[in-house]
BAPA-374305 format. One record per atom (N, C-alpha, C): residue in one letter; x, y negated, z; atom name. Coordinates in nm, 2 decimals. Example, Ala and Ser with C-alpha at 12.3 -4.5 7.8 and 13.67 -1.06 7.14 Angstrom:
 aa     px     py     pz at
  A   1.32   0.57   0.78  N
  A   1.23   0.45   0.78 CA
  A   1.32   0.33   0.78  C
  S   1.28   0.22   0.71  N
  S   1.37   0.11   0.71 CA
  S   1.29   0.00   0.79  C
This chain:
 aa     px     py     pz at
  M   3.00  -7.25  -1.33  N
  M   2.87  -7.29  -1.38 CA
  M   2.85  -7.44  -1.36  C
  K   2.79  -7.50  -1.45  N
  K   2.76  -7.64  -1.44 CA
  K   2.61  -7.66  -1.45  C
  I   2.55  -7.73  -1.35  N
  I   2.41  -7.76  -1.35 CA
  I   2.40  -7.91  -1.35  C
  E   2.32  -7.96  -1.45  N
  E   2.30  -8.10  -1.47 CA
  E   2.15  -8.13  -1.44  C
  I   2.13  -8.24  -1.36  N
  I   2.00  -8.29  -1.33 CA
  I   1.99  -8.42  -1.41  C
  C   1.90  -8.42  -1.50  N
  C   1.88  -8.54  -1.59 CA
  C   1.76  -8.62  -1.54  C
  G   1.78  -8.75  -1.52  N
  G   1.68  -8.84  -1.49 CA
  G   1.73  -8.97  -1.44  C
  P   1.64  -9.07  -1.44  N
  P   1.68  -9.21  -1.40 CA
  P   1.71  -9.23  -1.25  C
  G   1.68  -9.13  -1.17  N
  G   1.70  -9.15  -1.03 CA
  G   1.58  -9.17  -0.95  C
  C   1.46  -9.13  -1.01  N
  C   1.33  -9.15  -0.94 CA
  C   1.32  -9.04  -0.83  C
  A   1.21  -9.05  -0.76  N
  A   1.18  -8.96  -0.65 CA
  A   1.18  -8.81  -0.70  C
  R   1.12  -8.79  -0.81  N
  R   1.11  -8.66  -0.87 CA
  R   1.25  -8.60  -0.90  C
  C   1.33  -8.69  -0.96  N
  C   1.47  -8.65  -0.99 CA
  C   1.55  -8.62  -0.87  C
  R   1.53  -8.70  -0.76  N
  R   1.60  -8.67  -0.64 CA
  R   1.55  -8.54  -0.57  C
  A   1.42  -8.52  -0.58  N
  A   1.37  -8.39  -0.52 CA
  A   1.43  -8.27  -0.60  C
  T   1.44  -8.28  -0.73  N
  T   1.49  -8.17  -0.81 CA
  T   1.64  -8.15  -0.77  C
  L   1.71  -8.26  -0.76  N
  L   1.86  -8.25  -0.72 CA
  L   1.87  -8.18  -0.59  C
  E   1.79  -8.22  -0.49  N
  E   1.79  -8.17  -0.36 CA
  E   1.76  -8.02  -0.36  C
  N   1.66  -7.98  -0.44  N
  N   1.62  -7.84  -0.45 CA
  N   1.74  -7.75  -0.51  C
  V   1.80  -7.81  -0.61  N
  V   1.91  -7.73  -0.67 CA
  V   2.03  -7.72  -0.57  C
  R   2.06  -7.83  -0.51  N
  R   2.18  -7.83  -0.41 CA
  R   2.15  -7.73  -0.30  C
  K   2.02  -7.73  -0.25  N
  K   1.98  -7.64  -0.14 CA
  K   2.00  -7.49  -0.18  C
  V   1.96  -7.46  -0.30  N
  V   1.97  -7.32  -0.35 CA
  V   2.11  -7.28  -0.37  C
  V   2.19  -7.37  -0.43  N
  V   2.34  -7.34  -0.44 CA
  V   2.40  -7.31  -0.31  C
  K   2.36  -7.39  -0.21  N
  K   2.42  -7.37  -0.07 CA
  K   2.37  -7.24  -0.02  C
  E   2.24  -7.21  -0.03  N
  E   2.18  -7.08   0.02 CA
  E   2.25  -6.96  -0.04  C
  L   2.29  -6.97  -0.17  N
  L   2.35  -6.86  -0.24 CA
  L   2.50  -6.86  -0.21  C
  G   2.55  -6.96  -0.14  N
  G   2.70  -6.96  -0.11 CA
  G   2.78  -6.99  -0.23  C
  L   2.73  -7.06  -0.32  N
  L   2.80  -7.09  -0.45 CA
  L   2.86  -7.23  -0.46  C
  E   2.88  -7.30  -0.35  N
  E   2.92  -7.44  -0.36 CA
  E   3.05  -7.45  -0.44  C
  D   3.14  -7.35  -0.42  N
  D   3.27  -7.36  -0.49 CA
  D   3.26  -7.31  -0.64  C
  A   3.16  -7.24  -0.68  N
  A   3.15  -7.18  -0.81 CA
  A   3.05  -7.26  -0.90  C
  V   2.97  -7.35  -0.84  N
  V   2.87  -7.43  -0.92 CA
  V   2.90  -7.58  -0.90  C
  E   2.90  -7.64  -1.02  N
  E   2.92  -7.79  -1.02 CA
  E   2.78  -7.85  -1.04  C
  V   2.73  -7.93  -0.95  N
  V   2.60  -7.99  -0.97 CA
  V   2.62  -8.14  -0.99  C
  T   2.57  -8.19  -1.11  N
  T   2.59  -8.33  -1.14 CA
  T   2.46  -8.39  -1.18  C
  E   2.46  -8.53  -1.17  N
  E   2.34  -8.61  -1.21 CA
  E   2.38  -8.68  -1.34  C
  V   2.28  -8.68  -1.43  N
  V   2.30  -8.75  -1.56 CA
  V   2.19  -8.86  -1.56  C
  S   2.22  -8.98  -1.55  N
  S   2.12  -9.09  -1.54 CA
  S   2.12  -9.18  -1.66  C
  D   2.23  -9.17  -1.74  N
  D   2.24  -9.25  -1.86 CA
  D   2.13  -9.20  -1.97  C
  I   2.05  -9.29  -2.01  N
  I   1.94  -9.25  -2.09 CA
  I   1.98  -9.20  -2.23  C
  V   2.09  -9.25  -2.28  N
  V   2.15  -9.20  -2.41 CA
  V   2.20  -9.06  -2.39  C
  A   2.27  -9.04  -2.28  N
  A   2.32  -8.90  -2.26 CA
  A   2.20  -8.80  -2.24  C
  I   2.10  -8.85  -2.17  N
  I   1.98  -8.76  -2.15 CA
  I   1.92  -8.72  -2.28  C
  T   1.89  -8.82  -2.36  N
  T   1.82  -8.79  -2.49 CA
  T   1.91  -8.71  -2.58  C
  T   2.04  -8.73  -2.57  N
  T   2.14  -8.65  -2.65 CA
  T   2.13  -8.50  -2.62  C
  K   2.10  -8.48  -2.50  N
  K   2.08  -8.34  -2.45 CA
  K   1.95  -8.28  -2.49  C
  G   1.86  -8.35  -2.56  N
  G   1.73  -8.30  -2.60 CA
  G   1.62  -8.31  -2.50  C
  V   1.65  -8.39  -2.39  N
  V   1.55  -8.41  -2.29 CA
  V   1.45  -8.52  -2.32  C
  L   1.32  -8.49  -2.32  N
  L   1.22  -8.59  -2.35 CA
  L   1.14  -8.63  -2.22  C
  L   1.14  -8.54  -2.12  N
  L   1.07  -8.57  -2.00 CA
  L   1.16  -8.54  -1.88  C
  T   1.16  -8.63  -1.78  N
  T   1.25  -8.61  -1.67 CA
  T   1.16  -8.58  -1.54  C
  P   1.21  -8.51  -1.45  N
  P   1.35  -8.46  -1.44 CA
  P   1.37  -8.33  -1.53  C
  A   1.49  -8.31  -1.57  N
  A   1.52  -8.19  -1.64 CA
  A   1.64  -8.13  -1.58  C
  V   1.65  -7.99  -1.59  N
  V   1.76  -7.92  -1.54 CA
  V   1.83  -7.85  -1.66  C
  I   1.96  -7.86  -1.67  N
  I   2.04  -7.80  -1.77 CA
  I   2.15  -7.72  -1.70  C
  I   2.15  -7.59  -1.74  N
  I   2.25  -7.50  -1.68 CA
  I   2.34  -7.46  -1.80  C
  D   2.47  -7.49  -1.78  N
  D   2.57  -7.45  -1.88 CA
  D   2.53  -7.49  -2.03  C
  G   2.47  -7.61  -2.04  N
  G   2.42  -7.66  -2.17 CA
  G   2.29  -7.61  -2.22  C
  V   2.22  -7.53  -2.14  N
  V   2.09  -7.48  -2.18 CA
  V   1.98  -7.54  -2.09  C
  K   1.88  -7.61  -2.15  N
  K   1.77  -7.67  -2.08 CA
  K   1.68  -7.56  -2.03  C
  V   1.66  -7.56  -1.89  N
  V   1.58  -7.46  -1.83 CA
  V   1.45  -7.51  -1.77  C
  S   1.45  -7.65  -1.76  N
  S   1.33  -7.71  -1.70 CA
  S   1.32  -7.85  -1.74  C
  E   1.20  -7.90  -1.76  N
  E   1.18  -8.04  -1.81 CA
  E   1.04  -8.09  -1.76  C
  G   1.04  -8.21  -1.71  N
  G   0.92  -8.28  -1.67 CA
  G   0.85  -8.23  -1.55  C
  R   0.92  -8.16  -1.46  N
  R   0.86  -8.11  -1.34 CA
  R   0.97  -8.08  -1.23  C
  I   0.93  -8.06  -1.11  N
  I   1.02  -8.03  -1.00 CA
  I   1.02  -7.88  -0.98  C
  P   1.13  -7.81  -1.02  N
  P   1.13  -7.67  -1.00 CA
  P   1.14  -7.62  -0.86  C
  K   1.08  -7.51  -0.82  N
  K   1.08  -7.45  -0.69 CA
  K   1.21  -7.38  -0.67  C
  G   1.25  -7.35  -0.54  N
  G   1.37  -7.29  -0.51 CA
  G   1.38  -7.15  -0.57  C
  E   1.28  -7.07  -0.56  N
  E   1.29  -6.93  -0.62 CA
  E   1.31  -6.93  -0.77  C
  E   1.25  -7.02  -0.84  N
  E   1.27  -7.04  -0.98 CA
  E   1.42  -7.07  -1.01  C
  I   1.47  -7.17  -0.93  N
  I   1.61  -7.21  -0.95 CA
  I   1.71  -7.09  -0.92  C
  K   1.68  -7.01  -0.82  N
  K   1.76  -6.89  -0.79 CA
  K   1.76  -6.80  -0.91  C
  G   1.65  -6.78  -0.97  N
  G   1.64  -6.69  -1.08 CA
  G   1.73  -6.74  -1.20  C
  W   1.72  -6.87  -1.23  N
  W   1.80  -6.92  -1.33 CA
  W   1.95  -6.90  -1.31  C
  I   1.99  -6.93  -1.18  N
  I   2.13  -6.91  -1.15 CA
  I   2.18  -6.76  -1.16  C
  K   2.09  -6.67  -1.11  N
  K   2.13  -6.53  -1.11 CA
  K   2.13  -6.48  -1.26  C
  D   2.04  -6.53  -1.34  N
  D   2.04  -6.49  -1.48 CA
  D   2.17  -6.53  -1.56  C
  R   2.24  -6.63  -1.51  N
  R   2.35  -6.68  -1.58 CA
  R   2.49  -6.65  -1.52  C
  K   2.48  -6.57  -1.41  N
  K   2.61  -6.54  -1.34 CA
  K   2.68  -6.43  -1.41  C
């Protein structure tokens, strides 16, 4: 599974990245899930993101323009396993 955090590196983007990494660790999926940051604005807009931070899981945008909570992130991961 690949989770991409899209954003320019602002505080909200870093908080989203931290939340995603925390959930991946809590679920024990560090070896199964690749978490990456996408900060290039062209790459971000190519993915259809208009507001940051955005979370994309395996090419599907699941969140945009807000910091998702841990339980929500867990649900997204479990839905795609």
